[in-house]
C-alpha positions in Angstrom: -28.1 14.2 27.6 -24.8 15.4 26.2 -23.0 12.8 28.4 -25.2 10.1 27.1 -24.4 11.1 23.5 -20.7 11.0 24.2 -21.0 7.5 25.8 -22.9 6.2 22.8 -20.1 7.6 20.5 -17.4 6.0 22.6 -19.2 2.6 22.5 -19.6 2.9 18.7 -15.9 3.6 18.3 -15.0 0.8 20.5 -17.2 -1.6 18.6 -15.7 -0.5 15.3 -12.2 -1.0 16.7 -12.9 -4.4 18.0 -14.4 -5.4 14.7 -11.0 -4.8 12.9 -10.0 -7.9 10.9 -13.1 -9.9 11.9 -14.4 -11.8 8.9 -17.0 -9.5 7.3 -16.6 -10.4 3.7 -17.6 -13.4 1.6 -15.1 -16.3 1.3 -12.7 -16.0 -1.6 -11.5 -19.0 -3.4 -8.3 -18.7 -5.5 -7.4 -20.7 -8.6 -4.1 -22.6 -8.9 -1.4 -20.1 -9.8 -3.6 -17.0 -9.1 -1.7 -14.1 -7.6 -2.2 -13.6 -3.8 -2.1 -9.9 -2.7 0.2 -9.8 0.3 -0.2 -6.5 2.1 2.1 -4.7 4.6 0.9 -2.7 7.5 2.4 -0.2 10.0 5.3 -1.1 12.2 4.7 -0.7 16.0 6.4 -1.5 19.3 5.5 -2.0 22.9 8.7 0.0 23.7 7.6 3.1 21.8 4.3 4.9 21.2 4.9 6.1 17.6 4.1 3.7 14.8 5.6 4.0 11.3 4.6 3.4 7.7 6.4 0.4 6.2 7.9 2.3 3.4 9.5 4.9 5.7 12.3 2.4 5.9 14.8 1.0 3.4 12.9 -2.2 2.8 12.3 -3.6 -0.6 9.8 -1.7 -2.7 7.8 -2.6 -5.9 9.9 -1.9 -8.9 13.2 -3.0 -7.2 13.0 -6.7 -8.3 16.2 -8.3 -9.5 16.5 -7.6 -13.3 13.7 -5.0 -13.3 14.1 -1.7 -15.1 11.1 -0.1 -13.5 11.4 2.8 -11.1 11.0 1.8 -7.5 8.0 3.2 -5.6 6.2 2.8 -2.4 3.3 0.2 -2.5 -0.1 1.6 -3.3 -2.4 2.4 -0.4 -5.3 0.1 0.2 -8.8 1.2 1.1 -9.3 1.0 4.9 -12.5 0.7 6.8 -13.5 2.8 9.9 -12.1 0.2 12.4 -8.7 0.1 10.6 -8.6 3.9 10.5 -9.3 4.1 14.2 -6.5 1.6 14.9 -4.0 3.7 12.9 -3.5 1.1 10.2 -1.4 2.0 7.2 -2.0 -0.8 4.8 -0.1 -0.9 1.5 0.7 -3.3 -1.3 3.9 -5.3 -0.8 6.8 -6.2 -3.2 6.3 -9.9 -2.5 4.9 -12.1 -5.3 2.8 -15.1 -4.1 0.7 -17.4 -6.2 -1.8 -19.9 -5.0 -0.3 -23.4 -4.5 3.0 -22.5 -6.1 5.8 -23.3 -3.7 8.9 -21.0 -4.0 12.2 -21.5 -2.3 14.8 -18.9 -1.5 13.6 -16.2 -3.8 15.2 -12.7 -3.7 12.7 -9.9 -3.0 14.7 -7.1 -4.6 18.1 -5.9 -5.6 20.7 -5.9 -2.7 20.6 -3.0 -0.3 24.0 -1.5 0.3 25.1 0.8 3.2 28.5 2.5 3.1 28.9 3.2 6.8 27.1 3.4 10.1 26.2 7.0 9.5 24.0 6.2 6.6 20.5 7.6 7.4 18.6 4.5 6.0 20.9 2.2 8.0 20.4 4.1 11.2 16.6 4.1 10.9 16.4 0.3 10.6 19.0 -0.2 13.4 17.1 2.0 15.7 13.7 0.2 15.3 15.4 -3.2 15.8 16.7 -2.0 19.1 13.3 -0.6 20.0 11.5 -3.9 19.4 9.4 -2.8 16.4 7.2 -5.4 14.8 6.1 -5.9 11.2 2.5 -6.7 10.4 1.5 -8.4 7.1 -1.9 -9.4 5.8 -3.0 -12.0 3.3 -6.7 -12.5 2.3 -7.7 -10.3 5.2 -5.8 -12.5 7.7 -2.9 -11.1 9.7 0.3 -13.2 9.4 1.2 -14.9 12.7 4.5 -16.2 14.1 4.6 -19.3 16.3 6.3 -18.4 19.6 5.5 -21.5 21.8 4.9 -25.3 21.5 5.6 -24.9 17.8 6.1 -28.7 17.3 2.8 -29.6 19.1 0.3 -31.5 17.0 -1.8 -33.3 19.6 -5.1 -32.1 21.2 -3.5 -31.6 24.7 -0.9 -29.1 23.6 -1.8 -25.9 21.7 0.7 -23.9 19.6 1.0 -20.3 20.6 1.1 -17.5 18.1 1.5 -13.8 18.0 0.4 -11.4 15.2 3.4 -9.9 13.4 7.1 -10.5 13.8 10.2 -8.5 14.8 12.2 -6.5 12.3 15.3 -8.0 13.9 16.9 -8.7 17.3 19.5 -7.0 19.4 21.8 -8.0 22.3 22.5 -4.9 24.3 24.8 -4.4 27.3 24.6 -7.2 29.9 23.0 -9.4 27.3 19.6 -7.8 27.8 17.7 -7.3 24.6 14.3 -5.7 24.0 13.8 -8.2 21.2 15.0 -11.7 22.2 17.2 -13.6 19.7 16.3 -17.3 19.6 17.7 -20.4 17.9 15.0 -20.0 15.2 16.3 -16.7 14.1 20.1 -16.5 14.6 23.1 -18.5 15.7 26.4 -17.5 17.3 25.0 -14.5 19.1 26.8 -12.4 21.6 26.5 -9.0 23.4 26.4 -6.0 21.1 25.3 -7.7 18.0 22.3 -6.7 16.0 20.6 -9.0 13.5 18.2 -8.3 10.7 15.4 -10.6 9.8 15.9 -10.4 6.1 14.3 -13.8 5.2 10.7 -14.9 5.8 9.5 -18.5 5.6 5.8 -18.5 4.7 3.5 -21.4 5.4 0.1 -20.8 3.8 -2.7 -23.1 4.8 -5.5 -23.7 2.3 -8.8 -25.6 2.3 -10.4 -27.3 -0.7 -13.9 -28.8 -0.9 -16.4 -30.1 -3.5 -18.7 -27.2 -2.3 -16.7 -24.6 -4.2 -14.1 -24.2 -7.0 -10.5 -23.3 -6.0 -8.8 -23.1 -2.7 -9.5 -20.8 0.3 -6.8 -19.4 2.6 -7.3 -20.5 6.2 -4.0 -19.7 7.7 -0.9 -17.5 7.2 2.2 -18.4 9.3 5.5 -16.7 9.0 8.9 -17.6 10.4 11.4 -14.7 10.3 15.1 -15.6 10.0 18.4 -13.8 9.6 20.5 -15.2 6.8 23.7 -13.9 5.2 23.5 -14.2 1.4 26.7 -13.9 -0.5 24.8 -12.6 -3.6 21.5 -12.9 -5.4 23.2 -15.5 -7.6 24.4 -17.5 -4.7 21.5 -17.8 -2.2 21.0 -20.5 0.3 18.2 -20.5 2.8 18.8 -23.7 4.8 18.6 -23.8 8.6 22.4 -24.1 8.8 23.1 -20.8 7.1 24.9 -18.1 9.1 22.9 -15.0 10.2 23.0 -11.5 8.8 24.6 -9.1 11.3 23.3 -5.6 10.9 26.4 -3.9 12.3 29.6 -2.4 10.9 32.8 -3.9 12.2 35.7 -4.5 9.8 33.4 -4.4 6.7 33.8 -1.5 4.3 30.2 -1.7 3.4 27.1 -3.7 4.4 25.1 -5.6 1.8 21.6 -6.8 2.7 19.6 -9.2 0.5 16.0 -9.8 1.4 14.5 -13.2 0.5 11.6 -15.5 1.1 10.3 -19.0 0.8 6.6 -20.0 0.4 5.2 -23.4 1.1 1.5 -24.3 0.8 -0.1 -26.9 3.1 -3.6 -28.4 2.7 -5.7 -28.1 5.8 -9.0 -29.4 7.1 -9.7 -26.0 8.7 -12.8 -24.5 7.1 -13.0 -20.8 6.2 -15.5 -20.1 9.0 -13.1 -21.5 11.6 -9.9 -19.8 10.3 -10.0 -17.1 13.0 -9.7 -19.6 15.9 -5.9 -19.2 15.9 -6.2 -15.5 16.5 -9.0 -15.7 19.0 -6.9 -18.2 21.1 -3.8 -16.1 20.9 -4.9 -13.8 23.7 -3.6 -10.7 22.0 -5.8 -7.6 22.0 -5.7 -4.7 19.6 -4.6 -1.3 20.7 -5.3 2.1 19.3 -2.2 4.1 18.2 -3.4 7.7 18.8 -0.3 9.1 17.1 -1.4 7.4 13.9 -4.9 9.0 14.2 -3.8 12.5 14.9 
């Protein structure tokens, strides 16, 4: 009888875990210009068993916006359901400001981050997770952001675009040109062994659906494209595809300055709210429980 009870408990926990992120709330329609709450989640890696809170690292925080006089602080925690708790989620508000159907190009996220030398603790933490293939996971309207990793230019019915949830913090070329996180033409250029690059820029493509059946627009897709871009300053930012990447290494530089930025483009879609999960169900990825987060 005791074994039966344990089995029932295990099945219940598995069901809760598998239910994570499945659409269980009513559709939400946003008015033009309405703020969209972008959330950040834990960082994890297939090369390491320990996940980390987003704000453990020296990424942009609320209150650090350019020109802001407010005190910086970690994003507020977001209420989590049982499935999210079992999966070790650590969901918090982000410093990114998105508004429905308002395109934004090459916007700085916060004031520049400056590192004096390679022994800086904040610098070493980020460099370490880049080399260990840690991934960021963001959420918008209860949809995890996805990155296209294959057939990205496909539009016909015979070829399907391939996605993965999340995106890498950066990429690194170790000895013998073997890297845990592969650098690609979509992220950096002029790469060689020993270089580490930080994905300090994100291109958002937010798909929305409108219909006479409801007022406003519903989010039906969140795609991100991480890139490494070297910005001279917050007053001289360029985010075109030809821009040089942002090395995350000290060579001859006396200090390293990092500027985080993002671009947001909205795209009308025929995908209905009830079908917006097809991209995730077709990706073939499965959720995994991070026991270190739970205990």
